[in-house]
Each structure stands twice: as C-alpha cells, then as structure tokens.
ChimeraX commands (.cxc) that place a marker at each C-alpha (Angstrom):
marker #1 position 0.00,0.00,0.00 radius 0.5
marker #1 position 2.93,2.35,0.71 radius 0.5
marker #1 position 3.97,2.34,-2.95 radius 0.5
marker #1 position 0.72,4.12,-4.04 radius 0.5
marker #1 position 1.04,7.06,-1.63 radius 0.5
marker #1 position 3.07,9.08,-4.16 radius 0.5
marker #1 position 0.14,8.99,-6.60 radius 0.5
marker #1 position -2.36,10.64,-4.22 radius 0.5
marker #1 position -1.56,14.28,-5.00 radius 0.5
marker #1 position -1.37,13.63,-8.75 radius 0.5
marker #1 position -4.73,11.86,-8.77 radius 0.5
marker #1 position -6.30,14.70,-6.75 radius 0.5
marker #1 position -4.95,17.37,-9.13 radius 0.5
marker #1 position -6.06,15.33,-12.16 radius 0.5
marker #1 position -9.58,15.06,-10.76 radius 0.5
marker #1 position -9.79,18.78,-9.95 radius 0.5
marker #1 position -8.44,19.72,-13.40 radius 0.5
marker #1 position -10.97,17.47,-15.09 radius 0.5
marker #1 position -13.79,19.09,-13.12 radius 0.5
marker #1 position -12.57,22.61,-13.94 radius 0.5
marker #1 position -12.22,22.17,-17.72 radius 0.5
marker #1 position -15.99,22.16,-18.51 radius 0.5
marker #1 position -16.37,25.46,-16.64 radius 0.5
marker #1 position -13.52,27.01,-18.63 radius 0.5
marker #1 position -15.10,25.82,-21.89 radius 0.5
marker #1 position -18.64,27.00,-21.02 radius 0.5
marker #1 position -18.51,30.42,-22.79 radius 0.5
marker #1 position -21.47,32.70,-22.21 radius 0.5
marker #1 position -24.15,30.28,-23.39 radius 0.5
marker #1 position -27.85,30.89,-22.83 radius 0.5
marker #1 position -28.91,28.76,-19.87 radius 0.5
marker #1 position -32.51,29.80,-19.17 radius 0.5
marker #1 position -35.16,32.20,-20.40 radius 0.5
marker #1 position -38.36,33.61,-18.96 radius 0.5
marker #1 position -40.69,33.15,-20.71 radius 0.5
marker #1 position -39.42,29.79,-21.89 radius 0.5
marker #1 position -38.26,29.54,-25.49 radius 0.5
marker #1 position -40.94,28.29,-27.89 radius 0.5
marker #1 position -43.65,28.62,-25.26 radius 0.5
marker #1 position -47.20,29.84,-25.84 radius 0.5
marker #1 position -48.59,32.58,-23.59 radius 0.5
marker #1 position -51.99,34.15,-23.12 radius 0.5
marker #1 position -50.65,37.64,-22.39 radius 0.5
marker #1 position -47.89,39.84,-23.74 radius 0.5
marker #1 position -44.95,39.68,-21.29 radius 0.5
marker #1 position -43.88,42.88,-19.54 radius 0.5
marker #1 position -40.30,41.62,-19.36 radius 0.5
marker #1 position -37.97,38.92,-20.64 radius 0.5
marker #1 position -35.10,37.39,-18.66 radius 0.5
marker #1 position -32.10,35.79,-20.30 radius 0.5
marker #1 position -29.69,33.93,-18.02 radius 0.5
marker #1 position -26.25,33.10,-19.37 radius 0.5
marker #1 position -23.58,30.70,-18.10 radius 0.5
marker #1 position -21.15,33.63,-17.75 radius 0.5
marker #1 position -21.52,37.33,-17.02 radius 0.5
marker #1 position -21.83,39.36,-20.25 radius 0.5
marker #1 position -19.80,42.52,-20.85 radius 0.5
marker #1 position -21.65,45.82,-20.96 radius 0.5
marker #1 position -23.15,46.52,-24.36 radius 0.5
marker #1 position -25.11,43.27,-24.75 radius 0.5
marker #1 position -27.28,43.40,-27.87 radius 0.5
marker #1 position -30.78,42.10,-27.09 radius 0.5
marker #1 position -33.72,42.63,-29.41 radius 0.5
marker #1 position -37.37,41.69,-28.94 radius 0.5
marker #1 position -39.78,41.95,-31.89 radius 0.5
marker #1 position -43.50,41.74,-31.17 radius 0.5
marker #1 position -46.35,40.38,-33.30 radius 0.5
marker #1 position -46.11,43.41,-35.60 radius 0.5
marker #1 position -42.36,43.10,-36.04 radius 0.5
marker #1 position -41.67,46.20,-33.95 radius 0.5
marker #1 position -38.69,46.37,-31.60 radius 0.5
marker #1 position -40.35,46.55,-28.17 radius 0.5
marker #1 position -37.33,46.71,-25.85 radius 0.5
marker #1 position -37.56,49.63,-23.41 radius 0.5
marker #1 position -34.51,48.90,-21.25 radius 0.5
marker #1 position -31.89,46.19,-20.79 radius 0.5
marker #1 position -30.24,45.80,-17.39 radius 0.5
marker #1 position -27.44,43.35,-16.71 radius 0.5
marker #1 position -27.25,41.89,-13.21 radius 0.5
marker #1 position -24.51,39.29,-12.99 radius 0.5
marker #1 position -25.15,36.67,-15.66 radius 0.5
marker #1 position -28.79,37.70,-16.17 radius 0.5
marker #1 position -30.18,40.25,-18.63 radius 0.5
marker #1 position -33.49,41.83,-17.56 radius 0.5
marker #1 position -35.32,43.19,-20.60 radius 0.5
marker #1 position -38.28,45.51,-20.03 radius 0.5
marker #1 position -40.92,45.25,-22.78 radius 0.5
marker #1 position -42.97,48.20,-24.08 radius 0.5
marker #1 position -46.53,47.99,-22.68 radius 0.5
marker #1 position -47.84,48.71,-26.21 radius 0.5
marker #1 position -46.28,45.47,-27.57 radius 0.5
marker #1 position -48.71,43.47,-29.70 radius 0.5
marker #1 position -49.53,39.76,-29.39 radius 0.5
marker #1 position -48.41,37.26,-32.01 radius 0.5
marker #1 position -45.04,35.73,-32.80 radius 0.5
marker #1 position -42.37,37.31,-30.57 radius 0.5
marker #1 position -38.76,36.92,-31.74 radius 0.5
marker #1 position -35.99,37.40,-29.21 radius 0.5
marker #1 position -32.41,37.73,-30.48 radius 0.5
marker #1 position -29.29,38.23,-28.40 radius 0.5
marker #1 position -25.61,38.85,-28.92 radius 0.5
marker #1 position -23.24,39.02,-25.96 radius 0.5
marker #1 position -19.52,38.95,-25.29 radius 0.5
marker #1 position -18.54,37.03,-22.17 radius 0.5
marker #1 position -16.78,39.14,-19.55 radius 0.5
marker #1 position -15.04,35.95,-18.39 radius 0.5
marker #1 position -13.41,34.58,-21.54 radius 0.5
marker #1 position -14.18,37.22,-24.20 radius 0.5
marker #1 position -16.03,34.79,-26.47 radius 0.5
marker #1 position -19.06,36.03,-28.40 radius 0.5
marker #1 position -22.37,34.18,-28.21 radius 0.5
marker #1 position -25.46,34.93,-30.21 radius 0.5
marker #1 position -28.76,33.25,-30.88 radius 0.5
marker #1 position -32.49,33.67,-31.11 radius 0.5
marker #1 position -35.70,32.04,-29.98 radius 0.5
marker #1 position -39.41,32.65,-30.26 radius 0.5
marker #1 position -42.37,32.94,-27.92 radius 0.5
marker #1 position -45.95,32.95,-29.21 radius 0.5
marker #1 position -48.51,35.21,-27.55 radius 0.5
marker #1 position -52.13,34.35,-28.29 radius 0.5
marker #1 position -54.18,37.09,-29.88 radius 0.5
marker #1 position -54.33,39.08,-33.07 radius 0.5
marker #1 position -51.85,41.95,-33.37 radius 0.5
marker #1 position -53.14,45.41,-34.26 radius 0.5
marker #1 position -50.35,46.64,-36.47 radius 0.5
marker #1 position -50.08,50.11,-37.96 radius 0.5
marker #1 position -48.07,48.75,-40.89 radius 0.5
marker #1 position -47.06,45.35,-42.21 radius 0.5
marker #1 position -48.76,41.97,-41.96 radius 0.5
marker #1 position -47.31,40.93,-38.57 radius 0.5
marker #1 position -44.00,40.00,-36.98 radius 0.5
marker #1 position -43.87,36.43,-38.19 radius 0.5
marker #1 position -43.27,37.68,-41.73 radius 0.5
marker #1 position -40.91,40.50,-40.78 radius 0.5
marker #1 position -37.33,39.18,-40.56 radius 0.5
marker #1 position -35.32,40.13,-37.51 radius 0.5
marker #1 position -32.50,42.37,-38.69 radius 0.5
marker #1 position -29.55,42.75,-36.32 radius 0.5
marker #1 position -26.39,44.69,-36.91 radius 0.5
marker #1 position -23.11,42.85,-36.37 radius 0.5
marker #1 position -22.18,42.38,-32.74 radius 0.5
marker #1 position -20.21,45.34,-31.44 radius 0.5
marker #1 position -18.43,45.32,-28.12 radius 0.5
marker #1 position -18.71,48.76,-26.55 radius 0.5
marker #1 position -16.78,47.84,-23.41 radius 0.5
marker #1 position -13.14,48.74,-22.96 radius 0.5
marker #1 position -10.80,46.06,-24.28 radius 0.5
marker #1 position -9.94,43.45,-21.71 radius 0.5
marker #1 position -6.66,41.59,-21.44 radius 0.5
marker #1 position -6.14,38.79,-23.89 radius 0.5
marker #1 position -7.50,35.49,-22.62 radius 0.5
marker #1 position -6.45,31.92,-23.21 radius 0.5
marker #1 position -8.41,30.02,-25.86 radius 0.5
marker #1 position -10.31,26.83,-25.03 radius 0.5
marker #1 position -7.90,24.56,-26.88 radius 0.5
marker #1 position -5.01,26.13,-24.99 radius 0.5
marker #1 position -6.81,25.55,-21.67 radius 0.5
marker #1 position -7.54,21.94,-22.54 radius 0.5
marker #1 position -3.92,21.34,-23.60 radius 0.5
marker #1 position -2.59,23.08,-20.49 radius 0.5
marker #1 position -4.88,21.04,-18.22 radius 0.5
marker #1 position -3.91,17.78,-19.90 radius 0.5
marker #1 position -0.17,18.53,-19.78 radius 0.5
marker #1 position -0.41,19.61,-16.15 radius 0.5
marker #1 position -2.24,16.43,-15.21 radius 0.5
marker #1 position 0.24,14.22,-17.04 radius 0.5
marker #1 position 3.17,16.14,-15.58 radius 0.5
marker #1 position 1.90,15.82,-12.02 radius 0.5
marker #1 position 1.15,12.13,-12.48 radius 0.5
marker #1 position 4.70,11.64,-13.80 radius 0.5
marker #1 position 6.14,13.60,-10.86 radius 0.5
marker #1 position 4.17,11.37,-8.49 radius 0.5
marker #1 position 5.65,8.27,-10.13 radius 0.5
marker #1 position 9.20,9.66,-9.96 radius 0.5
marker #1 position 8.80,10.52,-6.29 radius 0.5
marker #1 position 7.36,7.11,-5.54 radius 0.5
marker #1 position 10.24,5.32,-7.27 radius 0.5
marker #1 position 12.74,7.57,-5.50 radius 0.5
marker #1 position 11.34,6.42,-2.15 radius 0.5
marker #1 position 11.50,2.76,-3.21 radius 0.5
marker #1 position 15.18,3.05,-4.22 radius 0.5
marker #1 position 16.36,4.68,-1.00 radius 0.5
marker link #1:1,2 radius 0.2
marker link #1:2,3 radius 0.2
marker link #1:3,4 radius 0.2
marker link #1:4,5 radius 0.2
marker link #1:5,6 radius 0.2
marker link #1:6,7 radius 0.2
marker link #1:7,8 radius 0.2
marker link #1:8,9 radius 0.2
marker link #1:9,10 radius 0.2
marker link #1:10,11 radius 0.2
marker link #1:11,12 radius 0.2
marker link #1:12,13 radius 0.2
marker link #1:13,14 radius 0.2
marker link #1:14,15 radius 0.2
marker link #1:15,16 radius 0.2
marker link #1:16,17 radius 0.2
marker link #1:17,18 radius 0.2
marker link #1:18,19 radius 0.2
marker link #1:19,20 radius 0.2
marker link #1:20,21 radius 0.2
marker link #1:21,22 radius 0.2
marker link #1:22,23 radius 0.2
marker link #1:23,24 radius 0.2
marker link #1:24,25 radius 0.2
marker link #1:25,26 radius 0.2
marker link #1:26,27 radius 0.2
marker link #1:27,28 radius 0.2
marker link #1:28,29 radius 0.2
marker link #1:29,30 radius 0.2
marker link #1:30,31 radius 0.2
marker link #1:31,32 radius 0.2
marker link #1:32,33 radius 0.2
marker link #1:33,34 radius 0.2
marker link #1:34,35 radius 0.2
marker link #1:35,36 radius 0.2
marker link #1:36,37 radius 0.2
marker link #1:37,38 radius 0.2
marker link #1:38,39 radius 0.2
marker link #1:39,40 radius 0.2
marker link #1:40,41 radius 0.2
marker link #1:41,42 radius 0.2
marker link #1:42,43 radius 0.2
marker link #1:43,44 radius 0.2
marker link #1:44,45 radius 0.2
marker link #1:45,46 radius 0.2
marker link #1:46,47 radius 0.2
marker link #1:47,48 radius 0.2
marker link #1:48,49 radius 0.2
marker link #1:49,50 radius 0.2
marker link #1:50,51 radius 0.2
marker link #1:51,52 radius 0.2
marker link #1:52,53 radius 0.2
marker link #1:53,54 radius 0.2
marker link #1:54,55 radius 0.2
marker link #1:55,56 radius 0.2
marker link #1:56,57 radius 0.2
marker link #1:57,58 radius 0.2
marker link #1:58,59 radius 0.2
marker link #1:59,60 radius 0.2
marker link #1:60,61 radius 0.2
marker link #1:61,62 radius 0.2
marker link #1:62,63 radius 0.2
marker link #1:63,64 radius 0.2
marker link #1:64,65 radius 0.2
marker link #1:65,66 radius 0.2
marker link #1:66,67 radius 0.2
marker link #1:67,68 radius 0.2
marker link #1:68,69 radius 0.2
marker link #1:69,70 radius 0.2
marker link #1:70,71 radius 0.2
marker link #1:71,72 radius 0.2
marker link #1:72,73 radius 0.2
marker link #1:73,74 radius 0.2
marker link #1:74,75 radius 0.2
marker link #1:75,76 radius 0.2
marker link #1:76,77 radius 0.2
marker link #1:77,78 radius 0.2
marker link #1:78,79 radius 0.2
marker link #1:79,80 radius 0.2
marker link #1:80,81 radius 0.2
marker link #1:81,82 radius 0.2
marker link #1:82,83 radius 0.2
marker link #1:83,84 radius 0.2
marker link #1:84,85 radius 0.2
marker link #1:85,86 radius 0.2
marker link #1:86,87 radius 0.2
marker link #1:87,88 radius 0.2
marker link #1:88,89 radius 0.2
marker link #1:89,90 radius 0.2
marker link #1:90,91 radius 0.2
marker link #1:91,92 radius 0.2
marker link #1:92,93 radius 0.2
marker link #1:93,94 radius 0.2
marker link #1:94,95 radius 0.2
marker link #1:95,96 radius 0.2
marker link #1:96,97 radius 0.2
marker link #1:97,98 radius 0.2
marker link #1:98,99 radius 0.2
marker link #1:99,100 radius 0.2
marker link #1:100,101 radius 0.2
marker link #1:101,102 radius 0.2
marker link #1:102,103 radius 0.2
marker link #1:103,104 radius 0.2
marker link #1:104,105 radius 0.2
marker link #1:105,106 radius 0.2
marker link #1:106,107 radius 0.2
marker link #1:107,108 radius 0.2
marker link #1:108,109 radius 0.2
marker link #1:109,110 radius 0.2
marker link #1:110,111 radius 0.2
marker link #1:111,112 radius 0.2
marker link #1:112,113 radius 0.2
marker link #1:113,114 radius 0.2
marker link #1:114,115 radius 0.2
marker link #1:115,116 radius 0.2
marker link #1:116,117 radius 0.2
marker link #1:117,118 radius 0.2
marker link #1:118,119 radius 0.2
marker link #1:119,120 radius 0.2
marker link #1:120,121 radius 0.2
marker link #1:121,122 radius 0.2
marker link #1:122,123 radius 0.2
marker link #1:123,124 radius 0.2
marker link #1:124,125 radius 0.2
marker link #1:125,126 radius 0.2
marker link #1:126,127 radius 0.2
marker link #1:127,128 radius 0.2
marker link #1:128,129 radius 0.2
marker link #1:129,130 radius 0.2
marker link #1:130,131 radius 0.2
marker link #1:131,132 radius 0.2
marker link #1:132,133 radius 0.2
marker link #1:133,134 radius 0.2
marker link #1:134,135 radius 0.2
marker link #1:135,136 radius 0.2
marker link #1:136,137 radius 0.2
marker link #1:137,138 radius 0.2
marker link #1:138,139 radius 0.2
marker link #1:139,140 radius 0.2
marker link #1:140,141 radius 0.2
marker link #1:141,142 radius 0.2
marker link #1:142,143 radius 0.2
marker link #1:143,144 radius 0.2
marker link #1:144,145 radius 0.2
marker link #1:145,146 radius 0.2
marker link #1:146,147 radius 0.2
marker link #1:147,148 radius 0.2
marker link #1:148,149 radius 0.2
marker link #1:149,150 radius 0.2
marker link #1:150,151 radius 0.2
marker link #1:151,152 radius 0.2
marker link #1:152,153 radius 0.2
marker link #1:153,154 radius 0.2
marker link #1:154,155 radius 0.2
marker link #1:155,156 radius 0.2
marker link #1:156,157 radius 0.2
marker link #1:157,158 radius 0.2
marker link #1:158,159 radius 0.2
marker link #1:159,160 radius 0.2
marker link #1:160,161 radius 0.2
marker link #1:161,162 radius 0.2
marker link #1:162,163 radius 0.2
marker link #1:163,164 radius 0.2
marker link #1:164,165 radius 0.2
marker link #1:165,166 radius 0.2
marker link #1:166,167 radius 0.2
marker link #1:167,168 radius 0.2
marker link #1:168,169 radius 0.2
marker link #1:169,170 radius 0.2
marker link #1:170,171 radius 0.2
marker link #1:171,172 radius 0.2
marker link #1:172,173 radius 0.2
marker link #1:173,174 radius 0.2
marker link #1:174,175 radius 0.2
marker link #1:175,176 radius 0.2
marker link #1:176,177 radius 0.2
marker link #1:177,178 radius 0.2
marker link #1:178,179 radius 0.2
marker link #1:179,180 radius 0.2
marker link #1:180,181 radius 0.2
marker link #1:181,182 radius 0.2
view
C-alpha cells in the first residue's frame, strides 16, 4: 500500500483539473429564459429574462420583436449573468422573436442566438402583416466595453490542463520510485 502514496496528490490534481475544464469551456451560453423559449402565452410579457452561463460585458445586444415586427425593448439591465429586458406595454400579441448577442466578460467569447415565444391574440399593427413575416434584422455584434486583457483560448486551456495532469502524475511516479530506491 505504501507504494501508491506518491500517486495521491497527482490523482487529486487530475480530478480537480478534469472538473474545472468544462467550466472554462462553457462560454457565455444561454442557460434559461423567462418566458421559456418556444412557449405559448396568453398575455404579452412585460419583461424577458435571459440567463447566461457567464456574465456578459456591458453593451449586450438584445432585441425583442412583437407580433407586428416592432422592436419593443424599453430597457436592458445586466445583473450578474442575467439580462433583464423591459418590454414596451404597447407590444402586440403574435409571434415574438428574441435575439441576443453578448460577449462574455469571463473569456471574451461572443455568443449569439435567437428564440421565439408565441402570444395568443391578433396583433393590431399600424403597418405590415405581422412580426412572423418580418425578418429580424440585427447589426453585427459590437463590443462597446473597454478592451480586456487577452485570454487563453479553449484549446489552450484543454492542452494546459492535460499537460499539467500528465506532468503531475509523472512527478508522483518519480517521487514514488525515489522512495523505493532509498
């Protein structure tokens, strides 16, 4: 049993490194929305929440189009990893399209996507046939925050974690053999 004691620290570091890698590779992905994506509602929401896996930088680009295709975002507030989007009370029912573009404050990676929510009722639009036929047009993602220091890419993190784990395991073996020889 004494001969395996040198492997303890290496195994512990390998386990911790393996657990940390998914967090480092997570980016700023969309984790949860309220209302839920692709849900059907009876009333127009007064707000939309988007929760990300990492805190977005300031300047997140979030658009909400109502049943008439109008942009109905009043304000966007970032609190930690959650974006609180206040919706215009004049928003019309129909096919809501929510689009987002963020840059993670943690690793600097950009994430963008879109989803829909359907609100029952007929929209009263001043122009156009309704939001479901009006394409969502978004300008390219622009980061308005001050540049942050360069970060390590995911492949570099994975390689670094793997090399560190192998190196520590090898060090544990060398130390164990050194004890056996003396």
